[in-house]
N, C-alpha and C positions, 0 to 999 in steps of 0.2 A: 384576408384574412382567413387563416386556413382552420382546419378542424385540428387543435394541437391538445391546449388547455382544457378538454372539457370535463365535466363530473365525471361520467365514466372512466376518462384514462384517469382522472387524478384516485378516484374512490380504489380501483383496478390497481394503480400503482402504492398505496397504502394498503390493500390486501396482501399483494405479495410484498413487501418491505416488512412483514411480522412475519409474515409465512417463512420468510427465510431464516429468522432465528431458527425455528424448529428445525429445518432443513439441514441447515447447517451444525448447528449441534445434536443434532441426534447421529450425522457423520463423523463430527468433531471426536465426541465426548462419549456418545454413548456407544458407537459402532467404533471406536476406535478406529474410525476409516478416513475419507479423503478429507481433506483441510479446503472447505466448497468458499472461503470466504476469506485465502491468504491474502490475496495478492490484488494490483492492480487491473487485474480482466480475472474474474470469481466465477470458477464455476458454476453458484448456484443462480447467481445474473442468466448468463450465458444458455443453463443448460433449462432452465423456467423460461428465457425468452423464447428458448427454439420449443418448447413445447406451445406456448401462448401463436408460436405466430403459424407455425407447419400445421399445427391439428388445429386449435380453437378457432384461430381468424379463418383458416380454410373450413371448417364447419359452418361457422356463420354467412360466411361469402353463400354458400350452396343451400344455407337455409334462407336467407334476405341478405343482400349484398347491401344495404344503408345499415344490417347489423353491425357490421364486421369493423372492425376498429381500422380508422385511416393510418399510414406510415405516421406522419407524427403523433399521434396518439400512441401507437406502438411504443415510439421511441423513447414519448416521454414514461411509461412504465419503466423503460429500459433505464434510465436516468435513474429514476428514485431508485429500483432496483440496485442501481451501481454505486449509490453514494451509502444503498441501507448496508449493502456487505462491506462498507469500509469502515462499520463502525462496531458490526455485529460480533465477529470473531479476534484477528490481531489487531486490528487498531482502537478497539479498546472495549469490547463486548466480554472477552477470556482473560481479559488484564487485569480488570478493574477492583472485582470480589474480591479475588483471591491474594493480589495486594493489599488492599486495605485491611487486611485480615491478619494477614500473612505474620505480624509483629507479634500478634496475641498467640496465634498458635503452633509457630515454628521457634519462638525463644526456648532457650534450654542454657545450663551454663556451660554448653560446650561453646556454644556461638557467643554467651557471654548480652547477647539482646539485650535482657532483663535493665543490662546495667549502663550499656553505650547504646543504645536506639529507642528505647519504649519510653523513658523520660521525659525524652525529648521531642515525642510525637505530638501535634496538635492532637488531642483526643476527639474533637469536632469532626475529624476529618476520617479516623479509622473507628475500627469495629474492637469494642475492650469486650465484652462478655465475654470470658474464655468459654462458657457454657453452650451459646448460640454459636459460638466460631469453630470448637470443637465439632460439634453435632454439622456443621457446613463440611466439614472437610471428613467427618467419617459417617456420615448419615445421623439420621432421625432415628433413637428408638420406637418401637410399634405404639402407634397413639398418640402422641405426641406431636399440636401443630408447629409449623414454620414461623420461628420468633421475627415475622417482618420488623416489629418494631426497632430492632435493633439497628435495622439497617437503614430505617428513613431516615435516621439524622443525619448520616454521615453522606447521603445518596443528594440529601435536598441540597451540600454544598458544593458536594461537584458535578451534579448536571449539569445545572447552571453554567456552572464554570469552563466544562466541558463545550455547550454548545456555544454561551461567547466565543473560545478561542476559537473553533472551528469557523462560526460568524470571520472575525476578523480576517483567516486565510480566502474565505470566499470572498471577501471584499479585495482582497489582493490579486485571486483571479480575475475578478470583475477590471479594475485597474491594468490590469495585462492584456486584457483578452485580445484586444482589437492589435497591438504589438504584435503579439503570439502570432494572430492567425491572419491577418490585414498585411499588416508589417516585412514580418519576416515568414510567412506564411509555412509554420511548423508542417509537418506533416498529420500528427496525428495519427501513425499507424491504429492503436485499440480503437479506434472508433470507427473504423472501414467494416470491420465484421458484422457489428448491430445495423450499419444503414446497410449496408449490401441487402441482408436480410431482407426487408423492406420495400426492397424496390421495386416494384409492381411492372409490369408490362403486360401489349396489347397483345392480341391473336386476331388478325380477321377483323380490324376495328373493335373489337372485345376485350376487354379488363380481363386477364387472365387469372383464375383461383388461386395457383399459386405465385408469388414474385420469381421473376426471371431467376435468381441466385438456385434457387432449388430446384432449376430444370437446368443446370449448368454439370455433364459427366463429370469432369475434372473435379469439381468441388466434391462429389459424389464420392471419386476415387482418394481423393485425400482424407474426407470424414472416414471411408470403408476403413484404409488402411489404422488409422489410429484409433476408431473405433474396436476392429480385432485386436489390436493388442493392447488394450484395456480391459477388451473381453477374455483374453486369453489370461491376463495378468490374476483378473475376480476369479477364473475357473481353477486354476492353480490354487489358489488361498482355501479355496476350499477340497480340490482333490491334489494331492503335488504330480500323481504320473502326470497332469495333462501338462504338457510342457508351457513355460513361460517366455513369451522375449525378454534378454537383457539387455536392456537400455541404458547400463552404464559398466562403465568400465577404468580400472584407474594402472597405473605402473609407478612405479618407484623411480625420482629421480632424485640426482643429487649425493649419490652415496647413501639412498634411502633415508634422504632425513625430508627430502618434497615429493608430494603425491602429484602425479598429473594427471586428471580427472577427466574421462570421456563419456558426456551424459548425451542420451538425443533425448530431447525436451521439443516434442511435438508445438506445444506452446508456443516456443520461443523460439522455433524454426518458423512457422509460420508466421506470425508476427513482426519478426524484426526481418523477413522479406522485404515486408513495405514499408522498410525505412529506407531511405538513403545510404548510397553504397559505402560515401566515407565513414557515414556515423557506425553502421556495421562493423567495416572493416579496422574502423580506430575502437571498437569495443573489443574484439576481442586479442588484436596488436599490441594494445595496451597491458588487457590481462596476463597475459604471456611474457609481455616485459619485467613485471613486477612477480610473475609467478620466481622467474629467471633470478631475478635481483634478491627473492626470497630463500632461495636453494643456496644463492652465492654465500648469503647472508647466514647459513645454517653450517655450513661448512668451514666459514673462516669463523665464526664466535658473535660475530658483530649482533647486538641484539640489544633492547632496552628494557630494564628490571622497571619500568613504569608501569602501574595499574592501572589500565583505563575502563574493567568491566568487560564483560562478554560481548556487546554489542561490536556491532562494525569493524576495522582490525582488531582484534582482540588478539594479544600475543604479536601485534606488529607495532607498536606504539609511534614507533618514526614516521611508515605510512598512514595513520592513521591524522597527523598533525599535518600530512602531506597534503592531504582530501581537505582539512579546515583549512590551511590555506586559499587549496584551489577554489575553495566552494564560495568563498569569502568574492574571489577573484572574480568567477563566473556572474556573482550578482552584484556585484558594482558594475562591470563592465554590460551586465545585461539592463541596470538601469540608463549607464552612462547610453548608450545608444538608443536608448526610448527616451531620452530629456526631453524630446519637444513635444510628444506623445503627454511624459508627465506634466509638463509646462499649459498643456491644455487641462488637463485633469486640475490642478489648480487653480487656476483659471475659474472653472468650473464650482471648484470645493466655496469659492469666495465671491459667486454670486455673477462672475462674468463670464458667463459661458462661451465659447468662440465655435463649440463641435456639438453635434446630434447626440445624444446618449440615448436615445427613446431606443435602442436596441438592445443594451444592455440589461442585464438581467434588477440593476439597481443600477440608480444615476449618479455618474461620477460624486456629485456632489455626497450622495447618502453612502457611497460606499468609503469615501473618503475620511471624511465625520465618523462612520460606523467603525472604517478601521481605528482610528485615532479613539476614541470613547470608549471602545470594547479592548483597547489594549492596556488603557488607566485601569479597566477593570479586571482584568486579565495580572497586569500588576500588581493591583490590590490586595488580588486573591493569593499571589505568590508568598505576596508580604506578610500576610498573613495568618500562611501555612508556614513560616518560619525563613524564608529568608531576608537578606537585608533589603532596601532597595537597587544596590547599584548590582548586587549578585544576581538580584530576581533581574533586571534592564538586559545584562550582558546571559544571561539565562536565555529568554525570553527572544533576545536578538539572534541567538546563532539555532535555535529553534525554527524560526521564519526562516532562516536563511536555509536551513537544514529540508526543509517543507517544501520551499520553493524549490529549491536546486534539484530535489529529488523529482516534483513535477514537470520542470522542465525533460528532465530526462525520459520520464515518461512520455511526451505528451512528442520527442522530438525523435527518442529512438525505440519506441515501439517494446520495451521489456517488461514484459509482465513483470517481473517479479525482481527487486531491486532495493540494496540499504546504499545507506552513507558509507563511508569510512571510521563515525565514531557519532555519537551523539550529545546534545547539546549541555547535558549536567556533565559527562566527562569532561568535555571543553573547559569550562567554568574552573575545574575541581584542579586541570593541569595546569590552568594558565594562575590561579594562586597558589594555588598551595593547600592542602588539608589544613594543615598545620595554622592557616590564618582564615580559615573557613571559621565562626562559631557550630560548636557541634549540632547546634538546632537548625542552622541550614543547609548543613551535609546529610541531616536525615529528611530534612524538607526536599531536598536534592533527589532521595530515595524513592518519593511516595511520586515524582513527574515521569517516574517509569510507568505509571500506569497511561499516559497519553503521548509519551515523547520518547518510547524507549524501542520498541520491536517495528518499526519502521516497513512494513512489506507492506500497509496498506492505512492510509487515510485518503478524510472528505478532500482535501485541497487537492487531489489530483483528480479523483473521483469526480468535482464538481467540473474543471478545466475542461474533463473529459464532454459531460454533459452541455457545456456551452459550445464546442463544436458539435457536437450532435445533434447539437438543437438549429444553428446556426442560421442554415441554409431556409428555413420553416419560419413562413411571413406571421408572425403571431404575437401578442402583448405578454414580453419575454419576462417582464415584471412576474409573471406568473409563475414561471420556472422558478425562482429563487423561493416562492413558497413550498413550491412542491418539492425543492430537494429537502430546504429544513425539515417538513413535516415527517418527510420519509426517515431522516435523519433522527430526528425524534420522535417517533412512533418504535422505531425498531429499540433507540439505545431502552426504552420502556418494556418494548415485549421481551429484551432479552435479559434485563435484570431481573424481571418476574421467570424466565425462563431455567436462568440458571440459577436461583434460589432452587427453585423446582427442584431442578436434576439434581443439585448439590446435597439437599437434604435429602433428598428420597434414596441417591446412591453412594453419594460421600466423596466430596472431591478428589480425594485421593485415588479413587479408584476410577475416575473419568481423566480425561489427558493428563496425561504424568507432566508434561509440560508446562502447560496453564496451575497445575494443583499443585508442581512440587517444583519443578527446577525454574521457573521465571518468578515466582511469588518469592522466592526467597534472594534470588539474583541481587536485587539493587541492596537489600542492606546486608546480606554478606560483603559487598562491595565498602559499603557505608562503613561498616566494625571495623574491616579490616584498615579502611583511612583513618579511622578512630585510634584504633590501636600501635596502627604504626605511620603516623604524620606524615606529610613529604614538605615538599617546600615548591617554591614555584618551579617547574618543569625548565631549563632552560634552552635542553637538547627540542623540545617542545615547540616553544618560539622560533629557534633553529630553522627546522623542519615546518611552519607552519610558513615562515616567512620564506621558504624554498618555493613552497608547495604555489604562494602566490605567485611570484615570482617565472616559474615552469608556466602555471596557467596561464597568466597574461602573455607568455612569447607566445603560447598555441593560438590562444585567441588574435592576437597581434598578426603570427605569416596568416591562418586561415582570414584574415580581414584583407591582408594585403597582397597575397597571392594566389592566383586559381590553382597550381600547379601543386600547393600544400595538397599532401592528402592525408594528414591528421587531424581530427575534430577533437575539439580541447576534451566533450565529453567522458572521453574513452579514458584521461588521463582523471577523474574526478572521481569516479569508479570503479577502475583496475584492480586496485588491491584488495577490494572485499571477497570474503568467503563464498559468495554467491557469483561471484564472475570467475571463480577458479572454477567451479561446477557447473556454469555455462557457454562458458568460451568454445568452445567446442561446437555444441548445437548453433550460436551465434558465425560460426567461420560458415558452418554447413550453408546456413540461409544467403551468408554475403557470395561464398563461390559458385553457388547456383545462380544468383542474381547477377551476377557478373559475367558468367558462361550466356545465358539468357539474352543481356543484354547485348552484349558483343556477337552473338550469331544470329541473332532474332529479332533485336530490337525494341521499341520500347512496344509496339504491337505483340509481339509475341510476351511480354511482362505482362500486360496486357489482363492476356488469353491465361497464364499460367500462375496469377494470383489468386483463381479459385481455387486451386489446387491444393494452394499454401492455408486458403481459408479455412477449409477444410480439414485440414488438420488438426487447429485447437477447437475447433466445433465438435467433433467427432469424439477424441480425447474428453471434452467437457459432458459433452451426452450421454457417456458413456458412464463416465463418473456419480453420476446423478441417478442414471439410474439403476447403477450397484449399491446407493445409498437405500433406496426402497427396498430393493432385494434383500442386503443383509439386515436390515433391521427387522423385515420377516422376518427372515430364518434362525433372527440374532446369533449373528455371526459377528464377529472382532478382527479387528486389524487385517483388517482386507481393503490397505492402501493402490488406490487406482493412480491419484494426481497428488503430489506434492509440492512438484518445482516442474 
């Protein structure tokens, strides 16, 4: 057994899981700067981990070797930070408080929320005290204390539900871990950087103070390029005379109706370089195909008037439904090829185990029945919030499908930032039609935006990557489950407290404009529009879902049957989304360079070159992390070094 889940590693992980709350929200809210916990490879986790490994642990080694953290301990701390980042900002922390108070604050005669939304809300799930909500968004008068009491009741109902929902997704990750890692052998590109950062080396029979990763000149070359670019951007924000590199350009195509973006993202280039060539090729190829189709639609007048909200493929409902069908096909096929493993899990669940699950963070029996019982509780809560049983079931099913598909793509493609073509609530509304859904259920679907809408990060993907990171270590894996859940819980609590403090101090509307203005109003504007303009079940949507399912099935069949087939299905699943419009060029760069290196230099040249590409995201993330502190001390706002 290796030293991994030690008390000091656990407590260090808890400390940093709490620290991430302040680190991230100072940057995103107070500084109006970089987003440190917005994606699946968060700036906060990597920059703190760099500080811990490169500085703190090296100093501990020089003081006394036994004081230093072992690689397994360091990676446990990283995994706890990773899951903490998945809930502190975009995943939950920046969403929940503004959304559950938005109906009280933003309701006015123009949007008609007072008649359309407010009467149908489950009052225990929202904050209804008008004074407390006004001060939350606008700031407390001097001398007044924070009205903690009005928030305790709704949060005491929300937080247990969220934890159980996350637990259910972790149970799925546990049940699929062996299939993904051992049988399908997914690459998990986003796990390579932290694991490389802790690999120790020996020099003349003695252990070196620094891991070999930090002695690689190619890594420092990539690090330096990205760090310098980020520094110039930061200095330009202080003094416009200092030139900043232009990392983004776009051109108009299709008679000016479509923008073709050329964005250089160091993290995307660095991580996608580590993915398989067929995966990276398919990502940029399908993105360009869908952009061409969008342009053709624009100039020929082909469009859909269906309102699916602002997330996913907003404005292109046809593509949203194609993606829905594709995701459904992907999940069904994934479960089909895992049917042998699923049978093993079922036998374990009924007490007839034929496989050893001691290497999992939960036994298969616990994971299976935990998922079943947890799902029943989740469905009961959804019904309590205002959904009927059928709608709750369909919503929950598609939410899990979307979470699972995005997790799979993160683990296979290494894209640090991505979203689905549609969100679960919009799938339900399109399938039923708003006229056939009770108003109370529509409003309850608006509340689901707290945890299932802006899905750029979430604990399911973070947990899956954590299992991969810790897989090579021999220790009692059950401890890892409790470390993950503890990190999630303490970060949620810390985030709620800190968000309330800074909101009442500065006024939420003076902090991050998206999280306090645009984001909280979006779900209820959408629902209000559906109530005022009732829709029927969208037949075109059903047709497009069917087409997406058939095309995706065909792509998966071709890839399974023919080795020469060049297109990977996941490119089709997320090809139409706006983030792919932004990232296709960076993915293309990574694909092209890797293809050239493998062709002319072989696997050995690739293995050497990967350190340069690992240095790119590390350099930019470290730069962004440092400037958070500088900007806070200098009281500088709007210095955004990292966003995408």
